[in-house]
N, C-alpha and C positions, 0 to 999 in steps of 0.2 A: 605487559605494556599496552597502553591504550592505542587503538588504531587511529591514525591521524589523517588519512586521505580525505575523509568527508569534511573535516574542519578546514583543511587547506583549500578545498574547492569552494567552500562558503566564503572564505576570507577574500577571494578576489572580487566578490561583490556582484558579478554578473549573473543574470538569470540562468538557471539550470533546468534543462528539459528532462522530465521523467517519463516513463512509458505509459501505456494505456491499459485497457482491460485485458488481462491475460486470458481469462476465460472467454471473453468475447471473441478474441482472435482465434482461440482454439476451436470454437464453434464455426467460425468463418472458414477455417481450414479443414472442416469436416470431421473433427474429433468428437467422439462420444463422451460427453462429460456429465451424463445423467448419473444420479445417485447422490448420496450424502457427502461424498468426498469432493464432488465438483471437479475442478481442474486438477486437484491433487491426485486423483486416481491415475492420471497419466504418468505420475512418478513411477508407478509399477507397470502399467499396461503399455505405455508408449512414450518413453522418456525422450526419444529423439523429436517427437512432436513439440515438446516444450522448448527444445533447442531451436527448432524452426520458428516457433512463435516469437521467442525472445529475439531472434535474429531479425525478424520482420520489424520489430520496434527499433532496433539499433539502426537498421537501414533507413528508417524513417527519421532518424535524428535524435533518438533518446540517448541521454548521457547517464541516466541512472536506470537500471533494470531491476525489477523485483523478481524474487524467486517464487516458485509454484508451491509455496508452503502456507498460503493464507488459510486454507481449510484443513491442512494436514494436522493430524493429532495422533498420538499413540492409540487412543481409544478407537478412532475411526479406522485405522489400519488393522488393529487387532480384531475388530468386528468382522474383517474379511478373512480371518484365520491366521494372520501373521503373528509372529512372536513379538515381544516388546523390543528385542534387539533388532529384528527386521524392520519394525516400524521406525525406530530411531535412525536406522541406516537410510531409509527412504527420505526422511525429513532432511538429513544432511545432504543427500544426493541432490536436493533441489538447488543447493548452492553450486555444486559441481556442474550441473547442467547450465546454469546461468554463466558460469565461468567458461564453459565450452563455447557457448554462443558468443561471448565477448572475445575470446581468443580467435575464433574463426573470423569474426568481423574485423579485428585488428590486423589479422594476416592479410586481408583484402584491402584494408584501409589503414596503412601504417601511421601510427601516432603513439604517443606514450600510453602505456596501460592505464595510467592514472586518469585519463580522460573519460574512462567508463567505470562507473562504480556499481557495485552489486549491493542491493538492499534486501536483506533477509526479511521476508514478509511474515509478520506475526499478526494474524487475525484475532478478533475478539472471541470470547467464549461462545457467543451466539453463532459465529460462523460455523463452528463445528457441530452445532445443533441442527443446522439446516431448517430452521423454523422462522427465519426472519427476525429473530430477537436481537441481532446486531443493529437493528434500526429502532429498537425501543429500549434496550437495556433491562427489560423485565425478565430476568433470568430465573428468579426464585431460588437462588443459591447464595451461600454466605461468602464473605470476603476470603475466608480460609479455603473454601472450595475453588474459588477463582485463582487463588495463589497456587494451589495444587495443580490446577489445569495448566497454568502458564509456566511454572517454574522449570520443568524439565525441558520443554521445547525451547524456551528462551536460552537456557544454558547450552543446549545442543547447537543452536544457531550462532550463539555468541562465540563458540569455539571453532567456527569454520573460518574460511577465508573471506566471508562477506565483509564489506566495508562498513556497513551500518545495519542497524535493526530498525525496521519500519513497523511500528506498532500502529495498526490501521483500523479505521472504522470503529473506534472506541465510542460506545454509546452512553456510557454512564460514568459518573464521578467516582463511584466505588471502584470500578474496574481500572480507571486511571490511577487511583491511589495504589492499587495492587501492583500495577506495572511500574509505577514510579519507584516503589520500594525494591522490586526485583532488579531494576535497571541500575541501581546504585552500585552494585558489585560487578557490573558488566565491563568487559574489555572493549566493547564496541560502542561508538557513539550511536545516537538514535534520533529518530523523529517520532512524534506522537501526533496522529491526526484523528479527529473526531468525526463521527457522523452527526449531522445536524438536522433538526426538523423544520427549521426556518432560518431567518437571518439573524437570530438572536441567541438561540439555545441549542445545546446538544440534544441528542435524542431523548434523554431521560428528563429533559426540562431544565437542567442546570444552565444558567447563563454561560455563554462561551468564555466570558471574561474570567469567571470563577474557575472554569475547567482548566484554562491555560495557566492561570496564576498558580495553580497547584504545582506546576513544573517550572516556574520562573527561575528558580535558583538551582535547578537540577544540573549536576555536573556532567551528565552523559547526554541529556536531551538537548540537542543543538537547534532543533527546529520544531515548530508547533503549527498545527493547521487543521485542515478539513478535507475529507474525501468522501466519495460516494454520497454526495449531496447535490441537489440541482444547481446548475451553474449560475442561475439568476441570483443566488444568495451569496456568491463569492465576494463581491466587492464590499458589501457592508460587513461581512464576517471578517474579512482581512483588516478592515479598519478597526474593528473591535479588538482583534488579536494584537494588532500593532500598538494600540493604546495601552493594552493590559500588560504586554510583555515586550517592551521596546528592545530588549537585548537579544531576542531570539529571531532566527530566520523564520520565514513563514512558508509553509508548504500547502499547496492546494491542488487537488486532482479530483474534480467533481465527476459525477456520472453525466450521462448525455442529457439528462433532463426529460427524456421520453418517459411515457407512462405505460405500464403493462396493463392491457385490457384482458381480463379473464374470459372464461366461457360466456357466450359462444364465439367471441371474436378471436381470442387467443393470439393476440399480436401486440406489438409495440406501436404506440401512436405518438405523434408529435414530430418535431423536426430537430435535427442536430447535424448541420452540415459542417464540413471542415472550414469553409469560409467564415461561418459564424464563430468558430473556435479561434481562428486566427485573430479576429477582432477582439474577442473576449480575452484571450491570453495577454494581449497588450494592455488591456484595462486592468487585469489582475496584477501584472508587473508594475504598472504605474501606481496601483493602490498600495503596493508594498510587498507582494509575494516574490520570493526568490526561486523556489522550486515549483515548477508548473507542469502538470500532465493531465491524464484522464483516468477515469475508473470505468465502471460498467457501461457497456454499449459504446465505448470509444475504441477505435482501432488505429492501425498505423497511419491512415490518412489524416486522422485528427492530430496525431503527434507530429506528422510532417508539417501540417499547417501551423502548429505552435512553434516548431523549430524555425521555420521560415519567417514567421512573424517576429520572433524575438531576436 
């Protein structure tokens, strides 16, 4: 049976607030997320930290929370000495931890459980490589290798209690094709969001219109959009997506727009205040986005600003 909660939430037509950068908030709370697994390492080393981070976004007004599985992979966990079975258990645990945070929040804020949805995060192949290739799509692997990478994790998360699958930061048309095929047999609805290099193209140079058109008639993909892309590109990208696939909901959760300055500065520069995000969120909703949140370098204060604004 196909899960229906996500479709019902979309059907009421009002904007839905999604959470912010899980890894960003992990760091803000003092967690060590160094290493190739990034925040996914906490699934093994400090699972209750993930619960606390997720709860912070719920308290800020998030209605959809993502699991800590973005960079999780069998290969990544097995490199730490875990067995294939143990790796799979940790990936599934990411949903259990999100559910724990949701249940604790609902106990303190009584409302129907359906008001909070869990999105099982499915990062691109490049996220597990920890080399930045999720922002280029230049993987140097075949479509068959991409399918092998995604198939087992997608199956694992599809068979959990997650309400939807969030295929995120997809940088290439080829990877979108692979995910589209795998999602056809899923029980869960999904959104697919692309990383974009400007206000016209996804990271590999494919026009955003062509990328989303690939999924226009997909029975499981209910929303399409953009994440981990500078916020100044959102309004034109929303317009392009809306014109290309008028029947799909639009999801946007940009990064903060700040720029990382390497050695010797080794710091983020630029500005991204919650006040700016409140104004921007209204503009994104007016442009046609239904699902709105944040990605890297956005925390609960940004999500609270979005929730209050919308």
